[in-house]
N, C-alpha and C positions, 0 to 999 in steps of 0.2 A: 334821156332815151339812150337808149342799149344800143341801135345801131349805128342813129345816124340817118335813119328812113322808118318809115311807118313796120311796126312789128306786124308780121303775118302770125295770124293763128291759125289753128284746124282744130272744131274743135268736133269730140266722141263721147256720144252719149246715146246710150237707147230709147232715154224720150224725149217722146218728141217736143215737150212743153220745155226741159233744160233743152234742145238743142234749139229751140225759137228765144230761150230770159238771158245762158251765155251769152253769143253774140251782141246783144243788144247792152245788156251792159257792160262788156268790152269795148264794144263802138263807140261809148261814149267817152271812152279818152280818144282825144285826136290822134294820139302814137298809137294805135294799134286800130289794125284793118282785117277780119276774120274772111277766108280766103275760101275757106269750105266746111260743112258740117259730113258729122258720118256716125250711122245707125249702128254699128259694131266693127270690131276691130280688125276685119278683113275688108271691107272698105277704106277700112282708116290708113292699111297700108297702102294700099292703092294708090289712095289720095297724096297721102305723105308721099311717096315718092315719087311721083308727078308734079308735086307741089310745092314741095321742098319749104313747109312751113321752117317759122321762125321757133314756133310754140307749139307745143301743145296739150290740150287741156282732156282729160280722160277718164272719163265715169271705171269704174271697179266688174262693175256688176254687169254683164251686156250678155246677149245670146250669143251662140255659136262661138268664137273668138274672143275670151272676154276680157278684161283688163290686165291684167298680168302677164299673160300670155302675148297681147296686144306691148305690153310696155316691153319687152326682153328684145319682139322682133327691132321696136325705135329704137333700142337706145343701141343692138346688134349690128343693126341693117343701115340706120341714115346716125344715131345718134347727135337726134331732136330733145331741146330739152323739152319734159313731160312734168306737167302741173298735174298731181292725180286731184278729179273732183270727187270726194267719199261722202258714202252714208253714214251720218252719227247712229255706230250701232255697234256693239264690240266688236260680232265677224268686219266691220266695215273696216275699223280699226284697226282690227288683224290683216287683212289686208291689204291696208295702207301703209301698216310697218315693213310687211315683206317688201311694198312696191318700192318704197326710200330705198333697202338693201337692194331690190335689184334695179336701182338710178334711176327711179323719179327727184327731181330737184326738190321739191315741194308739193305740200297737198292743202286744201283748204274742204269745211264740209258742209257738204247741206245743208241747209236748214232742216229743223227735224218736222213739219209736218206746214199746212198752206204754204207751199212752197211758192208761185205765183206771190205770195205777200209778203214773205221776210226772207226771200229771194235778196233785193237788199242790202240787210243784214253785212251778208260777205262782196256786194260788189268790191267795197274799195279792197279790199285784200285782196279778190282775183286777179282786179285791175294792180297792181303792187308787188302781186308773186309773178305772174308772168312779163310784168318791164322788166324786173329782179332777173330772171334767170337768159333772156333773152341774150345770144350771143356767148352764152356759155355752155359749157359741153355735160356729159352725161360724164366724158373720163374723168372730173376737177374729183368727182365724189369716188370717195375709198369705199367701193360697194364691198368689202367681203370687212369680217372682224379681223383686225393685226393678231400674228403669232409670237408673243414675247420671247426671243431667242433664250431660255431656261431649260435647264436639264429637265428630264423626262420628272429623275427623284425629288427633285424640287419643284416641277409642276403638283405633281400628286401632293406631296406636302402643302402646298399654298394652296389648291384645293382643297384638304381637309380643312387647313386651317378655315377657310374661308366658309365647309360646308357646318361648323362648330359655332361660328361667331352668328351666320345666321339663324342657325335654331336657339340658339342662348341669349342674342341680345333684340329686346321686343322695343315697341315702341315705351317711355316710363320703365324700362328697364334696366338692369343692376350696370349695363355696359359701361365703360369708366369714358367719363364725356371728356370731349377733345378740348385740348388745351391749345390749339392751331387750327385751321380754318383753310380748304381751300374753296371760293367761289366761283362759279361759269357761268357765263352767259355767250350764248348764243341762239342760232333763228335757221334761216334757210343755210339747207348742206349742214345743220348740226347734226340730226340721228346719223349718219354715215360718219361724220367724225367723233361723235361720243363711242362709236359703234367699235373707232378703229383706235382708239390713245387710251379707252380709259380699260380695255383687258390686260394694257404695262404696267398699271397701278399695284403693288403687291399686296397681298393680303392682308398683311402685316401692317399694312401704313397706318402709321399714327399722326394721322389727321382728320376730321371729317372733313366732308365734301359737299356744298352744296350745288345744285345744278339749278337755275331760270333758261329753258327748252322753251320757243314762242311754240305756243302746241296750244290748242283747244281743248276742255275739259272732253274726258271719256279715253282720249287718247293717250295721256300721259301715263295712265297705269301700266294703260298694254305696253309703251315702251318702256319704263322703266324696269318692268318684267322678264322683258327680252334682255336688255341689259346686264339685270343680274346673271340670264344665263350663264353669258359670255364670260362674265368678270371676276377674280379670285378675292374681288369687296364685295360689299352685298351691298345692290342697288336698291330700292325702293323708292315708292312714291310717297312724297311727304304727307305726314297727318300732324294736325295740330298738339303741340304739345312731344312730336317724336326728339326724343333729346339726342342730340349733335355729336355722336362719340369716334372715336378710332375705327377706322377701316370699313365705314358705310357711306354712301352716296344719298341725297336724298333729293329727289328728281322735282320742281314745283309743280301741282301742280294745275293743270290748263283751265284757266278763269280764276287763277287767286294767288295774291301774289304772294311771296315766301321772303319772311325776316328769321333772324336770328338771333334771342334776346338771353342776355343771360341772367340767371337764375341759382340759388342755394342748390339745387340737386344739378346745377349742370349749365351749358349752353340749352336751349331747345325754341324746336321750329317753332314761327309763329308765323301761321295764314289769314289771310284780308280777300274778303273782297272791296276794297275802296276803291274809287273811279280808278281807271285806269290809267297808265303812264307810257309817256308816246305812241299812246294807240297798241300799246300793253297792258295782258293781264293772264300769266305774272311779267312781272316788268324785270328786267337785269339791273336799272337804280334801283329801283326802291332794295333788293338784296343788296348790292354791293355800298348802299349808301350804311345799311345795318349792320353789316359786316365789319365796316372801317370805325365802326359806332363802336359797336363788342367787340372786337377783335384786335381793332389800329394794326403796331406792327408783326403778330402772330397771325400775320391772313396772309395769301396769297391771291390777288385776281388773276383770273384772265378770260378773256374776252376774243371771241370767234367768229367764225362764219358768219355771215347776217346781213341781211339787208335794214338798211337805216341808222339811227347814234343810237338806238335804247343800249343804258349800258356807262358808257362815252363819260360823263358826269361822272357815274357813280365808280367807274374806277380809280378817276382822278381823284375823290374825294381818299380813295383808301390808299392810294400813292403817297395823300398829303397824311394818312393819319400812319404812316411808316410801313406799310405792306405792299410785300415784292407786286409787281405788275408784271404782265406778258399778257402781249398781243399773237396771234394768229398770222402769218403776211396772207401776202396778195395773193402769190403763186399755189398756194394748198387751199386758199377760202374759193370754194364755190362761189359766194355773192363778197365784196370787200366793201363791204358795207360799216357796219358795225367798227372792225376792226379798223378800217383805215380813220376813223373821225377821233379816234381816242389816240395813233397815233401821231394824226396832225395838230391833234390842240396837247400833246408832250407828255400822254398821259403812262405812256407804257416805256416801263421801262426793259424791254427784250421784247423784240420779235422773232418768233419764230416759224418755223415748218408744222403742218402737224406730227411731220413723224416726229420732231423733235418735242413734243409740250411736255407728255408723261415724263422726261429727262429732266427738263427745265421746273417739273414740279416738285419731282423728286430731291432732284437737287435743291430747290431752293429750302424742303423740311429740311434737309440735312446744314443744311447752313444755317438756321434757326437753331437746331440743335448744340451747333458750336457754340452760338452764341450765346444759349442756357447750359451748355455744362453736360450736352449729351441727354445721358441718361434715356426714360423711358420715352422722349421725344425727340430719341433719331428716328432716322428715316432710315426704313428697312431697307436693305441689300437686298 
């Protein structure tokens, strides 16, 4: 339990059915108490000010004051952690990504249809996320992308290289297959953390990047596209058979595991819908284990903010295979679950703040280049 007492929750949703079902779900956990519900943002702010709940669950699509406007007020005025309850639509995904940028801690997706029947599908996830963020603060989120400290000329050249790479390097394309790879596992707080440090990676970064962000199907493509707009490397949702190439990050699709396999044409991304691992699909453990097997010492594993222990054993396998391993530290993690477990088990060679993760990754690639005589595998400076 996060607070040493019951976690007090305010449920905000314009649907009478959801205002009934969400409290029933949450209060099945003995550590949670729903103190009130609200039909829209105006009433939500009034009740938040009066009751000061520990967590707010927030619908995005509401009449009057919508979810995004409500969220901005909650974060700025009260600093209460918010879990968004989002619709599974393209518009819903866009609104959810914006909500995470504005300070929402995490989200769950409403079922497609027959909500009263399928709401149980998100029950465990909603309870876990409410408990994970209770006691935390939106201040721990980096809610705007970092601006790397480079000159305007350098930034312009980097943007031109990134644009050229994006136009030329297609799935199954002729891009240079990456000899080195960075594998990242991340969960709660991840969208903001990735938006903060990935823009620091140089456009001519001489490694491929593979990312497992715990996120349901329908949201990862929107998330990858948003990252692509702010990064100098190319970022895209992974497709089965994508070649792992220099200067491109592949994000595991929601609902599918991501693995890597070396072939005659280079290392390729492989997707599967096999059973969830540690309760997740995609799972960081699945990615890390495949990277350990295929890349060994030519890899860097990074485990970051998130609840649970997904990725801990996988990054341990990477370390045993000779890979460099990095964990995000507690002070910069929204939820210090995944990295904590990896650190406690002795699998993290370095523990660093979010501010320094990009530097550590680029530095590790530089070390690999020195170990292998430099040349085309040298990390970009």
